[in-house]
Steps between C-alpha positions, in 0.01 A plus 500: 500500500484297823353707782559469876254649744682541827306560819693697756795566263777531768863421540511145366242552239669806365819298448315245299316780314826652393615171341170435325477856352843455366371180320214689345222434758228738610492533878216661694564552868252606768593744772320729743781761490519787255874522562548130424282536192735760365797268568325217320443716191866583491572118498260443210227349718143616456373594852146417602293549812397209721274333420570562128227538245348168406600540133863474606430137591392449138823661376726290716608140442728475809426602863729557783392598854737638770213641713526363855182355648345644811282350774194549264666301229672562176410846352553386138273214529242701690493764232550292182482125585165449330626680184829306491325165496301604201807552289791301368865588582825357386653532847411630846774557755436556873782635712484356854766448771698213660349643820201260449725217621541645842776370733691186424789545754748554221390190300461474130163542331380447151169584328327191638576590866222583734426870517539562874474884500293627789537876482215706350714578198583132437142386547377761250765392247400129543141587442585715196713221347217253536251739348713570197590139447134402512459706176775315319428307184661455153297803399628703801835340606570653850852465639595604854847633575612491864767764522776504759644823639521735205806718442654692216591850387351746749414213733858397603688545831754740371337827598462400862855356514633829358311734731573294806144396587536132413506248788578131493208344688626180658251217563645155532410273211311769304519477124302661217459413135531782250444580136637776273233691310679412172437129569137560585458647152696198352271257683179674381618512143591130507148422622338725239683294240389174662163534680400217732151551646486482878882469554669663793868608506737605768707794372820533697870465449728204593647622827277577802713699737499686843417864454825611673702319234339710227566827681861402567543410135354830388742686726791303364404599144504861608830467679334582834506314839211278579199679646454477877340183632208495732303204649153448367357529851659849535440632145283805448271371223152574379239230573490426125875449478503289814227278372716387208735342754229274628535274202818311410523276196694422187290494184596266215496614142542165319164539318599847371828364368388162360149565375540857374870467411590823683868560541519775765701809406579541867514153660604635833484836682872544431447538126181697561669758720790542260250563213305758707821690585605496128158631393462762780862612490 
């Protein structure tokens, strides 16, 4: 039985876990929450504390980490890095973010582009990517997945559009790349089937778009008028939300499609929103 040990078994990892369990895999997921642990058991996942017992590394042949790094480095490597390099694994996946690229003034970037991120979060991600990739070898094939803005069931715009709290934030030239959680799972499964030590993949759909277009599309699907528009300069946003607007780029997914052979289930946000609405009801 193939076994995945998933560090920080959150939204994207749980979607992958659901698919793997259906195919007969054993999935162990770490969490610090008793409530989440109960949810994982209901999904067929074996919950574990973080860091997990060392013997679980011996039981796993695949590793996935979704744990975000901090200013002190990557928590998984700090706790288990020395143990990981003593073992062989069929596949190691590291979930990162396209935020490492920083701002490209709306231009296209692929995996070979310079990582221009300057925020604390971006710099921590860059350091974590490099640390994980330094461990990669045919005995421990590490792959990094730079995820665009994640959306899916429970993380779509419909609730805010329905309750009237959604706002179309207008900033000239601003675009974001996105990825549906189903397609994250699809990309990870394709990589598991075809490990390539040290390879990096952008994971995003085919249509970067302004955020206001997505909200307007969601309202249209619900048969509602577009949410009110507000200029970025006047918008009431948290510092975290506002920081995302500091970067503007379009991320290319050619490597994902051509090397891993991934045919996205939701190639644009239009198909993705329709699927969420059908699933959520």
